N, C-alpha and C positions, 0 to 999 in steps of 0.2 A: 271631329268624329261624331257620328250619329249614334244616339241611343235607340235601340230597336226593341220592340215588343217580342216576346217569345212565349210559346206554350209551356205551361207548367203541368205537373202531374195532375193537379186538381182540375185543370182545364180539360185534360184528356178524359178524366173520369166523368166530368159533367157532360161533355160532348157525347160520350158513349152511352151514358144513362138517358139523355134526352132522345138520342137517335133510337135507342132500344125501345123507349116508351112509344115513340111514333110508329115503329114497326109493329110492336105488339098490339097497339090500338087498332091497327088495320089488319091484323092476322097474317103478317108477312114474315116469312122465315128468311133472314138475310144475314150477311156478314158485314160488319162495319169496321173500317180501318181509318186510323188517324195517323198522319205523317207530319213531321216537322218541316221547317223551311228548307231543309236539305233533302227532303223526300225520304227520310229515315222513319221507319215504323215506330210509333210511340205507343199505340194501343190497337188491339184487334179483339172483336167480340163476334163469335159465330153463334147465332141463335139456334136453338133446337130446331131441327128439321131442315136447316140450310145445307145445301150440297157442299161437299168438301171443296170443290173447285171455286166456290164463291170467296174463299179466304184469299186465294192468290189473285183473283180478279179484282176484289175490292182494294187490296193493297196496290195493285198495278194502276187502277183508276186514280187512286189518291196521288200516287207518285207522278203520273202524267199531268194531273191538274196542277200540282205544286210546281213542277219543273217548268210548265208552260205559263203559269200564273193566269190561268183561266179555267172555266168549267171544261171538263172533258168532252162535253157535248160539242164544243166548238170544233174539236178535231174530228169527231164522228161526222159532223155536217160537212166538213171539208172533203173527207174521203167519199162520202155519199154524193157530193157535188162533182166528183170526178177527179179530185186532186189525190190520186192514189199514190203519188210520190211521198205523201206524208207518212205512209206506212213504213218507210225506211228511216224516219227521223230517229236519231239516237235517243234512248231513254224514254221514249213514248211507247210504253208497252201495251196500254189498253186505251185505245181511242174510242171509248164507248161512253155514252151518257151515264152519269151516276156519281160523279165526283165534283166537289165544289171547293175552291180555295177559301182559306180563312184569312180575311183581311181586317186588321185592327189599326185604325188611324193611318191607313195607307201602307202599313207593313204587311207583307205576305208572310204569315207565321206558320202556315201549314195547310193541310187540306184534309177533307173527309171523303172517302170513297165507300160506296155501298154496292153490293151485288146480291142478287137473289130473286128479284121481281122485275117488273117492267122497268126499263131505264128511267122513265120519268118518275116512277115511284122510288127508285133508288135515290135519285136526286132530291126528292121530297124529304126522304129520311135524312140525307146529309145536311140539308138546310135546317131541319129541325134540330139536329145536333149542334150545329154552329150557333144557332139562335140562343142556345143556353149560355154562351159565354160573351155574346155581344153586349156592349154597354147599352143600358136601357135609357132611352130619351125621356 
């Protein structure tokens, strides 16, 4: 049997704090969602000024990223490249750039999804949040 890493409450808090700092440093009003390895919501932070819809979108992006074990941008690129059948994939609710899986020593432990600014900026915020819990070399 394999022992697997998993997110703890302190990890979720650290991710949200680092992602929030990145968003605020750039003046971006976003929502940040963190999901576990089953794509269940562990934490959500909607910053002042972020549209209400961003809460649902951020969580959906994070779930899509976790279930597929890849950045949500991969799916957006597939659809934009003409593979529209991906739109019918079960569980893949938001095939938009802005979510990044969290991988610790090869274990997919969750994902961070962000919504509210340009997709590339959403992904930047997600990566900043994840960096807060990655082992430092």
